Each structure stands twice: as structure tokens, then as C-alpha cells.
N, C-alpha and C positions, 0 to 999 in steps of 0.2 A: 186573679185571686178570688176565691170563692167565699162569699159571705155565708155564715152559719146562723144568721138571725132568723128566728122562727116565731118570736112573739114580741110585741111591743105594747107597753101599757104605761099609764101615768099614775103618779102618786104625789099628792099634795102639790100639783102643778109642775113637778119635775119629771122629765121624761126618762124612762129606763128601757133598755132592751137587754134580754138575756138569752143565751144560747141554751137550748134544751140538750141535756146530756144524759147518757144512760145511767150515770151515777148521781150527779148533782149539778146544780146551776151555780156558776161562779158568782152571779149576782142574784141573791134571793128575790123572789117576787115581792116580798114585803120590806125590801131594803128601803131605808129612809136616810136621805142626806140631811145631816144636822149641822147647823152653824155652831162652831166652837168659840170663835172670837172674831171681832172685826175692829174697825177703826184705824187700820193701817193705810198707807198710801199705795203700796204694791207688795203683795206677799209672794214669797218664793222659797225654794230650798228647804222643805220640811224634813226633819230627821228626828227619830224617836230613840230614847235611851232605854236601858234595862229597868230604870226606876219608874217608868211611866210618864216621864217628861217629854213634851213634844216641842222641839225647837224649830223656828223658821225665821227667814230673813225678811226685813222690811227695808229694802235697799234704798229707796229715796230718802228715808229717815236715818240712814246710816246706822242701823241697829239690828240686833238679833233678839227676837222675842222667845219666850218660853211659856208654855201652858203647863201648869203643874197638874198632878193627878187629881187634885180637888177641883180642877177647871179654871183656876185663877190664872190670868195672863199677866205677865210682867216683862219688863225689859231685862234681858240677860247681859247684853253688851251694848252700851250706848255709843260705842265707837268701833263699829264692825269693819271699818275700812271698805265700805260699800260691798259687803258680802252678798253673794247671789246664791249659787248652789252650795248646799252643805251635805255632809254625810259623816257617819261615825265609822272609824276604822275598827279593826278587830280587837283593839285594846280599849275601845270605848272612848276614844278621843275625837272631838269634833274637828273635821277638816273642811275648810271653806275655800271657795273661789271668789276672788275679789275682782270686780269688773273695771271698765275703762275709766270710771270716775274715781277709782281708788288706786291702789298700788299695782293693779294688774298682775296679781300673783296668787299662789296657792299657799295658805297658811294652815297650821294646826294649833288648836288650843290644847295646852298641856293640863295635866291634872291640878297643877298648882296655880292655874290661871294665866300663866305666861303664854306667849305665842311664838311658834317656831316657823320661820320662813322655809317652805319646802321647794318652791320654784318661782322664779320671776323672769327667767330668760332661757332662751335656747340658741345655741350657736352664737352667743354673744349679743343677741338681740332680745329686746323685751317683748313679752307677750302683748296681745291686743286687748283681750278682755276675757280671762278665764271664766267659764260659765258653769259647768257642772262636772261631776266626777264620780268614779266608781273604783272599787278595789278588786284585785284578784287574790287568790289564796296565798300568794307569795308576799303579799303586802305591797305590791306595786300599785301605783295610782295612775289610772287613765283619766285624762280630763280634756275637755273641749275648749278651744280658744277662737271664738267668733268675734264679731263686733257689730252691734246693732246701732251704735251711736256714731260719732265722728271717729274715723280710724286714726289712731295715734300716728304721728309722723315718724316716730322711732320704733314702731311696732314691726312685727314680722310680716313680710309681704303676703304670705299665704295663710288663710284661715285653715287650721288643721287640728288633729287630735294628737295628744302627747302622752308619754308614759314617764312617770318618775320611777327610776329604778330602785330596787330594794336589796339590802344585804341582811341576811339572818332575820327576815320578816319586817325590817324597818326601812322605810324610804330614805334614800340618801339625798339630802338637800342639793338641788340644782344639778343632779345627775339625770338629765332629761333626754329622752329619745323622741323624735318626731315619727309617729307610726302611721298616720292616715292623712293623705293630702288630696284624695280624689272626691272631696266634698266641697260644696260652695260655702255653706254656713253651718258648721257642726254645733249642735245645741245639747239636747238631752243624751245621756249615755248610761248604759248598764251592761252587766256581764251575766251570762247564763249560769245556772247552778252547776253545770258540768264543766264550766270554765273553758268551753270550746268556742263560744260565740260572743262577740262584742257587738252590741246593738248601738247604733248611732243615729240620731235624728239629724237629717240634713234639712234645715228649715230657714230658707232665705226669705227676706222680707219681700212683699209684693206678690202679685198673683202669678208671675212668671216662674216662680219656684227656683229650685226644687223644694218639695214639701214631702219628703219621703222618710221611711224607716228602713235603714240599711243594715244588713247582717254581714259581719266579717268573721272569717275563720281565724282563730287564734292559734299560732304555732307555739311549740314548747318554749321558744325563746322570747315569746311575747309579741312577735311581729304579727301583723294582721293582713289578710287578703280578702278583698270584697267577694262575697258569695252571691248575694241577691238583694234586690229591693223587695221587702216584704209587704209594704203598704205605701200607697201614694194618695195624698190628699188633693192632688191636682192643683187647681187654682186657689184652694182654700188654705187657711192657716194650718201649718204643719205642727209637728210635735215640739213641745217646749221641754218638759221634763218627763222622766219615766223611771219605773222600777220593774224588776222581775219578781214573779212568785216562784215557789219551789218546784212547780211543774214546768218552768221555763217560759211561761206566758209573759208578755210585756204589757204593763199597765201604763198607758201613755196619755198625757194631757195634751189636748189639741183643739183646733177649730175655734169658732167664735159664734156669737149670736145664739140662736136656738139649737145649734149643733155643738156648742162647746161642752167639754166634759172629759171623762176618762174613757179611752178606747182600749179594749182588751184584745190583743193580737197574739195569736199562737205562733210557735216557732216555724210553722209552715206558711204563715201569712194569712190565716183565716181570722176573720173578725168574730170574736167570741161573745162580746158584750159591750154595752155602753152605759155610762152613768152621766146623766146631765147635771151640770152645776149651775147655780143661779148667776154666777159671775164667770168671767173668762178664766178658765183653768190654766194654771201655769206649771204646777209640779205636784208630785204625790209621793207618799211613802207608806209603809205598813207599820203599825204600832200596836200597843197594848201587849199583855203578857203572851197571848197566843199569836200575835202578829197577823190577826185577821180583821183588824180595823184599818181601813184605808183612809189616810189623812190627805186632804187635797187643799193646796193653796190656790186661791182664785180671787183675782181682783184685789179688794181691800180686806179679804177675810180668810179664815181657815175653816174648812169643813171636814166632816168625817162620815163614814158609812161602813157598816159591817158587811163583810163579803165572805164567800166560801172559798177563800184562797189564803195561803200562808205566804207571807213575804219572805223573799230570799235576800238577806242582808249580811254584810260582814259582821255587824253587831247591831242590836242583840240577835241571838239565835234562839229558836224555840228549843227548850230542854225536854 
């Protein structure tokens, strides 16, 4: 895989690298990573709504936080059932993955504040630790089921990727298909704007890996076939969470120490840019009205940076 890095520079002690392009740089030279809020135990699962609110999970504290448009942070749900990855569906409803310390399931928050169980088992067996999710244009939900803690005795033997089927654009509770099993520890996941590629982070603990970004071709029926490994972090920490932009590039949080941050990888496997974060980066999403602000959960905090890319999300979309 060929790197397209051509310039490296520092700003306020944070390292940046940006690919020179004939039209524009994905990461502006004057980009500034700003801390939005802090004081959590472990931030994950950022998701923005159309009103300018930014939600994220603080899993060890069993809560979902929200940062309002005025910058004020508050607890949105103080009993999140150990939510980790979160994402908004096309109707603007927050869908969450709850890990091994919780119900090990996928839930949806309804507009009236109630919760709907979407999936907690496959083939009669309970999941291990649903981690992250993405949606296709049909309303189907693809989600990963790894386990970084003690594997539940009643969990599914294989760590895998699953799909919650949909009818008339609505997911059908516990109508689940196992779609990917050739990964060791699936984590972050996102779908390309043309709906033809599913990106999965295979991020096993320890230096022996794998720590790769894998691209799968998606058939019309939703089944997936491995196409290529687009990036390999070798012995280093691999990708945790990620999102696609409207050009199909993957914005992925990975690595540790002075190499932690957001890596921008093209559909061809080229490294287009890097944004270093002060704390270990865990996940990211796009927000604000133009979807050009990248929000990054890292360590105990939430950060943001303006970029020259538009996020590809089921909701909200740029009008």
C-alpha cells in the first residue's frame, strides 16, 4: 500500500499530516484539535443529530452523554446498559451496542424515550459483546460482536459480524444473519456511500494481531465477500472506530502513544492524512450542519477538528 503523505507539521504540540491534492487537502494546514469536554472514564461511540447535539458513551460510568449546541455537556441517559458504539438511523433514532458488562445486545432509543430491543441473540445463542454498527440504505443494521473482556460462557463461539434484517426500511427485532466470520476480533464498521463496500476493522488485542482494515464486497442480498486488506497496522494497535466521508474515504481511530489519532484511508488503501489526538483515540463521527466537523472520542475526553470532508451518515445528511 502506497503512502501519499507529502508534508508533516506540528500545531500546538499536536502532530498533523495531510496529503497534497490537486483540489484540496482533506486536513487543512491550520486545522486545530479542540477539546470539547472531559471528565469521563472512557469515551466512545460519538453520534451527532440534526439539531447540533453530539452524543457519546461513557461506558465504565454506564451512561450516555450529550454536548448541546451551546457547548454544555450533560448526562443524557444515566442507565445506558453499558452502551459502547452508537449511531443514528435514517429516522433520527439513536441505536446502541451494549457490551459484555451489560445485556450484550443492540437497542434503539425511540422518540418517546423508550427502548426497543433489536437483537440479543443469533441461532439461539446470545452475543458476546456488540461493539459498533452501521446502516445500509434498506435500513438493515450491520454490527460487530467481539469481546475484549472475559468471554461469556453462554456467548457465540465465533466473533463475527451480523446483520439485522429490515422490512419496509425498518429493522425486524432478532431477525439476524451472521455475515462475516473470517475475522479474529471485529471492531469498527462502516459502509461506503455507494453501498458496495463494507469496511470492518479486525483489531485483536496484543501485538500478534491482526490489526487490519478489511474491505468486503456487498451483494444485493446483503451478503459479504472479502475483497482486500486495505491497511495493516502490523504489531501496533489497530482500528477501534471509524466513519466514511462522502468520497468513500475511511476516517479511522487507531494506534497509541505519539501515533494515536485519526487515519484517513482511501478506498484503494492509500493513506491520505493523519490527525494526532492528545489521548488514545477510540472513535469518531462527523457533525455540525455541514458535517465537516470531525468529533473524536479519546481517553477521557471528546475532541473536534474542522476538516475538508463531508461525513457520510444515515442521519443527518447535508441538504
